[in-house]
mmCIF file of the C-alpha atoms, coordinates in Angstrom:
data_MODEL
# 
_entry.id   MODEL 
# 
loop_
_atom_site.group_PDB 
_atom_site.id 
_atom_site.type_symbol 
_atom_site.label_atom_id 
_atom_site.label_alt_id 
_atom_site.label_comp_id 
_atom_site.label_asym_id 
_atom_site.label_entity_id 
_atom_site.label_seq_id 
_atom_site.pdbx_PDB_ins_code 
_atom_site.Cartn_x 
_atom_site.Cartn_y 
_atom_site.Cartn_z 
_atom_site.occupancy 
_atom_site.B_iso_or_equiv 
_atom_site.pdbx_formal_charge 
_atom_site.auth_seq_id 
_atom_site.auth_comp_id 
_atom_site.auth_asym_id 
_atom_site.auth_atom_id 
_atom_site.pdbx_PDB_model_num 
ATOM 1   C CA . MET A 1 1   ? -0.142  -0.260 -0.102 1.00 0.00 ? 1   MET A CA 1 
ATOM 2   C CA . LEU A 1 2   ? 1.358   3.053  -0.639 1.00 0.00 ? 2   LEU A CA 1 
ATOM 3   C CA . PRO A 1 3   ? 1.396   6.114  1.647  1.00 0.00 ? 3   PRO A CA 1 
ATOM 4   C CA . GLY A 1 4   ? -1.631  8.415  1.272  1.00 0.00 ? 4   GLY A CA 1 
ATOM 5   C CA . ASP A 1 5   ? -3.687  5.890  -0.330 1.00 0.00 ? 5   ASP A CA 1 
ATOM 6   C CA . ASP A 1 6   ? -5.527  4.375  2.996  1.00 0.00 ? 6   ASP A CA 1 
ATOM 7   C CA . THR A 1 7   ? -8.926  2.769  1.287  1.00 0.00 ? 7   THR A CA 1 
ATOM 8   C CA . SER A 1 8   ? -10.697 3.105  5.146  1.00 0.00 ? 8   SER A CA 1 
ATOM 9   C CA . ARG A 1 9   ? -10.913 6.395  4.655  1.00 0.00 ? 9   ARG A CA 1 
ATOM 10  C CA . THR A 1 10  ? -14.507 7.887  3.436  1.00 0.00 ? 10  THR A CA 1 
ATOM 11  C CA . ALA A 1 11  ? -14.551 9.040  0.038  1.00 0.00 ? 11  ALA A CA 1 
ATOM 12  C CA . THR A 1 12  ? -14.939 12.818 -0.423 1.00 0.00 ? 12  THR A CA 1 
ATOM 13  C CA . ILE A 1 13  ? -17.897 12.853 -2.171 1.00 0.00 ? 13  ILE A CA 1 
ATOM 14  C CA . GLU A 1 14  ? -19.490 10.846 0.977  1.00 0.00 ? 14  GLU A CA 1 
ATOM 15  C CA . ARG A 1 15  ? -18.844 13.217 2.738  1.00 0.00 ? 15  ARG A CA 1 
ATOM 16  C CA . MET A 1 16  ? -19.997 16.309 0.903  1.00 0.00 ? 16  MET A CA 1 
ATOM 17  C CA . PRO A 1 17  ? -23.381 17.334 2.467  1.00 0.00 ? 17  PRO A CA 1 
ATOM 18  C CA . ASP A 1 18  ? -26.838 16.429 0.633  1.00 0.00 ? 18  ASP A CA 1 
ATOM 19  C CA . GLY A 1 19  ? -28.884 19.558 0.264  1.00 0.00 ? 19  GLY A CA 1 
ATOM 20  C CA . LYS A 1 20  ? -31.834 17.189 -0.295 1.00 0.00 ? 20  LYS A CA 1 
ATOM 21  C CA . SER A 1 21  ? -31.654 15.660 3.052  1.00 0.00 ? 21  SER A CA 1 
ATOM 22  C CA . SER A 1 22  ? -31.323 18.844 4.569  1.00 0.00 ? 22  SER A CA 1 
ATOM 23  C CA . GLU A 1 23  ? -34.045 19.577 3.459  1.00 0.00 ? 23  GLU A CA 1 
ATOM 24  C CA . LEU A 1 24  ? -36.144 16.340 4.188  1.00 0.00 ? 24  LEU A CA 1 
ATOM 25  C CA . GLU A 1 25  ? -35.167 16.904 7.600  1.00 0.00 ? 25  GLU A CA 1 
ATOM 26  C CA . SER A 1 26  ? -35.857 20.425 7.717  1.00 0.00 ? 26  SER A CA 1 
ATOM 27  C CA . ILE A 1 27  ? -39.625 19.493 6.144  1.00 0.00 ? 27  ILE A CA 1 
ATOM 28  C CA . TRP A 1 28  ? -39.973 16.724 8.628  1.00 0.00 ? 28  TRP A CA 1 
ATOM 29  C CA . GLU A 1 29  ? -38.988 18.920 11.655 1.00 0.00 ? 29  GLU A CA 1 
ATOM 30  C CA . GLU A 1 30  ? -41.427 21.833 10.785 1.00 0.00 ? 30  GLU A CA 1 
ATOM 31  C CA . GLU A 1 31  ? -44.215 18.639 10.415 1.00 0.00 ? 31  GLU A CA 1 
ATOM 32  C CA . TRP A 1 32  ? -43.198 17.345 13.719 1.00 0.00 ? 32  TRP A CA 1 
ATOM 33  C CA . LEU A 1 33  ? -43.187 20.138 15.333 1.00 0.00 ? 33  LEU A CA 1 
ATOM 34  C CA . SER A 1 34  ? -46.356 21.511 13.772 1.00 0.00 ? 34  SER A CA 1 
ATOM 35  C CA . ASN A 1 35  ? -47.892 18.245 15.500 1.00 0.00 ? 35  ASN A CA 1 
ATOM 36  C CA . LEU A 1 36  ? -46.652 18.826 18.522 1.00 0.00 ? 36  LEU A CA 1 
ATOM 37  C CA . LEU A 1 37  ? -47.971 21.975 18.881 1.00 0.00 ? 37  LEU A CA 1 
ATOM 38  C CA . LYS A 1 38  ? -51.128 21.143 17.662 1.00 0.00 ? 38  LYS A CA 1 
ATOM 39  C CA . ALA A 1 39  ? -51.032 17.844 20.283 1.00 0.00 ? 39  ALA A CA 1 
ATOM 40  C CA . ALA A 1 40  ? -50.342 20.254 23.186 1.00 0.00 ? 40  ALA A CA 1 
ATOM 41  C CA . LEU A 1 41  ? -53.299 23.084 22.270 1.00 0.00 ? 41  LEU A CA 1 
ATOM 42  C CA . GLU A 1 42  ? -55.819 20.496 21.907 1.00 0.00 ? 42  GLU A CA 1 
ATOM 43  C CA . LYS A 1 43  ? -54.608 18.694 25.823 1.00 0.00 ? 43  LYS A CA 1 
ATOM 44  C CA . VAL A 1 44  ? -54.279 22.684 26.779 1.00 0.00 ? 44  VAL A CA 1 
ATOM 45  C CA . LYS A 1 45  ? -57.464 24.020 25.693 1.00 0.00 ? 45  LYS A CA 1 
ATOM 46  C CA . ALA A 1 46  ? -59.883 22.247 27.992 1.00 0.00 ? 46  ALA A CA 1 
ATOM 47  C CA . ARG A 1 47  ? -57.903 24.037 30.886 1.00 0.00 ? 47  ARG A CA 1 
ATOM 48  C CA . PHE A 1 48  ? -58.854 27.180 30.130 1.00 0.00 ? 48  PHE A CA 1 
ATOM 49  C CA . SER A 1 49  ? -62.015 29.296 29.852 1.00 0.00 ? 49  SER A CA 1 
ATOM 50  C CA . ALA A 1 50  ? -63.161 29.384 25.828 1.00 0.00 ? 50  ALA A CA 1 
ATOM 51  C CA . LYS A 1 51  ? -62.515 33.791 26.300 1.00 0.00 ? 51  LYS A CA 1 
ATOM 52  C CA . GLN A 1 52  ? -58.914 32.725 27.668 1.00 0.00 ? 52  GLN A CA 1 
ATOM 53  C CA . PHE A 1 53  ? -58.648 30.040 24.818 1.00 0.00 ? 53  PHE A CA 1 
ATOM 54  C CA . GLN A 1 54  ? -59.972 32.053 22.412 1.00 0.00 ? 54  GLN A CA 1 
ATOM 55  C CA . ILE A 1 55  ? -57.501 35.569 23.662 1.00 0.00 ? 55  ILE A CA 1 
ATOM 56  C CA . PHE A 1 56  ? -54.575 33.186 23.153 1.00 0.00 ? 56  PHE A CA 1 
ATOM 57  C CA . ASP A 1 57  ? -55.692 31.963 19.190 1.00 0.00 ? 57  ASP A CA 1 
ATOM 58  C CA . PHE A 1 58  ? -56.341 35.380 18.180 1.00 0.00 ? 58  PHE A CA 1 
ATOM 59  C CA . ILE A 1 59  ? -53.034 37.425 19.750 1.00 0.00 ? 59  ILE A CA 1 
ATOM 60  C CA . VAL A 1 60  ? -50.493 34.626 19.357 1.00 0.00 ? 60  VAL A CA 1 
ATOM 61  C CA . LEU A 1 61  ? -51.743 32.487 16.443 1.00 0.00 ? 61  LEU A CA 1 
ATOM 62  C CA . LYS A 1 62  ? -53.578 34.958 14.544 1.00 0.00 ? 62  LYS A CA 1 
ATOM 63  C CA . GLN A 1 63  ? -51.360 37.739 15.897 1.00 0.00 ? 63  GLN A CA 1 
ATOM 64  C CA . TRP A 1 64  ? -53.598 40.334 15.988 1.00 0.00 ? 64  TRP A CA 1 
ATOM 65  C CA . SER A 1 65  ? -52.628 43.453 18.573 1.00 0.00 ? 65  SER A CA 1 
ATOM 66  C CA . ALA A 1 66  ? -53.234 42.992 22.080 1.00 0.00 ? 66  ALA A CA 1 
ATOM 67  C CA . GLY A 1 67  ? -55.889 46.503 21.794 1.00 0.00 ? 67  GLY A CA 1 
ATOM 68  C CA . GLU A 1 68  ? -57.785 44.495 18.982 1.00 0.00 ? 68  GLU A CA 1 
ATOM 69  C CA . VAL A 1 69  ? -58.120 41.705 20.963 1.00 0.00 ? 69  VAL A CA 1 
ATOM 70  C CA . ALA A 1 70  ? -59.237 43.584 23.707 1.00 0.00 ? 70  ALA A CA 1 
ATOM 71  C CA . LYS A 1 71  ? -61.699 45.754 21.513 1.00 0.00 ? 71  LYS A CA 1 
ATOM 72  C CA . SER A 1 72  ? -63.321 42.519 19.925 1.00 0.00 ? 72  SER A CA 1 
ATOM 73  C CA . LEU A 1 73  ? -63.520 40.659 22.656 1.00 0.00 ? 73  LEU A CA 1 
ATOM 74  C CA . GLY A 1 74  ? -65.057 43.262 25.311 1.00 0.00 ? 74  GLY A CA 1 
ATOM 75  C CA . ALA A 1 75  ? -61.420 42.290 27.572 1.00 0.00 ? 75  ALA A CA 1 
ATOM 76  C CA . SER A 1 76  ? -58.723 44.636 29.165 1.00 0.00 ? 76  SER A CA 1 
ATOM 77  C CA . VAL A 1 77  ? -55.442 44.659 27.525 1.00 0.00 ? 77  VAL A CA 1 
ATOM 78  C CA . ALA A 1 78  ? -54.363 43.825 31.228 1.00 0.00 ? 78  ALA A CA 1 
ATOM 79  C CA . SER A 1 79  ? -56.696 40.702 30.700 1.00 0.00 ? 79  SER A CA 1 
ATOM 80  C CA . VAL A 1 80  ? -55.431 39.701 27.084 1.00 0.00 ? 80  VAL A CA 1 
ATOM 81  C CA . TYR A 1 81  ? -51.512 39.498 28.530 1.00 0.00 ? 81  TYR A CA 1 
ATOM 82  C CA . LEU A 1 82  ? -52.669 37.857 31.499 1.00 0.00 ? 82  LEU A CA 1 
ATOM 83  C CA . ALA A 1 83  ? -54.349 35.225 29.285 1.00 0.00 ? 83  ALA A CA 1 
ATOM 84  C CA . LYS A 1 84  ? -51.397 34.896 26.788 1.00 0.00 ? 84  LYS A CA 1 
ATOM 85  C CA . HIS A 1 85  ? -49.132 34.959 29.498 1.00 0.00 ? 85  HIS A CA 1 
ATOM 86  C CA . ARG A 1 86  ? -50.742 31.944 31.043 1.00 0.00 ? 86  ARG A CA 1 
ATOM 87  C CA . VAL A 1 87  ? -52.233 29.890 28.172 1.00 0.00 ? 87  VAL A CA 1 
ATOM 88  C CA . SER A 1 88  ? -48.213 30.246 26.150 1.00 0.00 ? 88  SER A CA 1 
ATOM 89  C CA . ALA A 1 89  ? -46.612 28.646 29.369 1.00 0.00 ? 89  ALA A CA 1 
ATOM 90  C CA . ALA A 1 90  ? -49.153 25.560 29.524 1.00 0.00 ? 90  ALA A CA 1 
ATOM 91  C CA . VAL A 1 91  ? -48.518 25.463 25.929 1.00 0.00 ? 91  VAL A CA 1 
ATOM 92  C CA . ARG A 1 92  ? -44.702 24.894 26.212 1.00 0.00 ? 92  ARG A CA 1 
ATOM 93  C CA . LYS A 1 93  ? -44.831 22.990 29.089 1.00 0.00 ? 93  LYS A CA 1 
ATOM 94  C CA . GLU A 1 94  ? -47.658 20.640 27.155 1.00 0.00 ? 94  GLU A CA 1 
ATOM 95  C CA . MET A 1 95  ? -45.093 20.472 24.339 1.00 0.00 ? 95  MET A CA 1 
ATOM 96  C CA . ALA A 1 96  ? -42.102 19.836 26.420 1.00 0.00 ? 96  ALA A CA 1 
ATOM 97  C CA . ARG A 1 97  ? -43.738 16.902 28.161 1.00 0.00 ? 97  ARG A CA 1 
ATOM 98  C CA . LEU A 1 98  ? -45.013 15.100 24.938 1.00 0.00 ? 98  LEU A CA 1 
ATOM 99  C CA . GLU A 1 99  ? -41.681 15.922 23.376 1.00 0.00 ? 99  GLU A CA 1 
ATOM 100 C CA . ARG A 1 100 ? -40.187 13.573 26.564 1.00 0.00 ? 100 ARG A CA 1 
ATOM 101 C CA . ARG A 1 101 ? -42.821 10.779 26.337 1.00 0.00 ? 101 ARG A CA 1 
ATOM 102 C CA . MET A 1 102 ? -42.271 10.278 23.038 1.00 0.00 ? 102 MET A CA 1 
ATOM 103 C CA . LEU A 1 103 ? -38.307 10.498 22.979 1.00 0.00 ? 103 LEU A CA 1 
ATOM 104 C CA . ALA A 1 104 ? -39.033 7.891  25.448 1.00 0.00 ? 104 ALA A CA 1 
ATOM 105 C CA . ASN A 1 105 ? -40.981 5.580  23.487 1.00 0.00 ? 105 ASN A CA 1 
ATOM 106 C CA . ARG A 1 106 ? -38.355 5.469  21.252 1.00 0.00 ? 106 ARG A CA 1 
# 
C-alpha cells in the first residue's frame, strides 16, 4: 500500500452534505413541531375558559394586537396579556411533556 492510499477513509463525495437530505430533515422537523403544537393545543384547550383560549388564539396564533383582541372580546388589555401568558406557558409545558414522552418511547 502506498502512503496516502488509505482505502479505509470515506470518499470525499460521501462526506459532502446532501442538500436534499437536509431539506427533507427541515421539512420533517417543521411537520413534527406542527403536530406537536396541535397535540399540545388540544390538551391545553380543555384547561382554560373558552374566552381565555380565544384570546390566546387571536394574539398568538392569528397575531392580532392586544388592543384589537381586547376591543373585539370586550376585555381589558391587561386581561389579554394575562391570558396570553398563562395559556402560552401551559402550551410550552405541554409540548415539552409530549416531546419527553415521545423520546422515551423510541
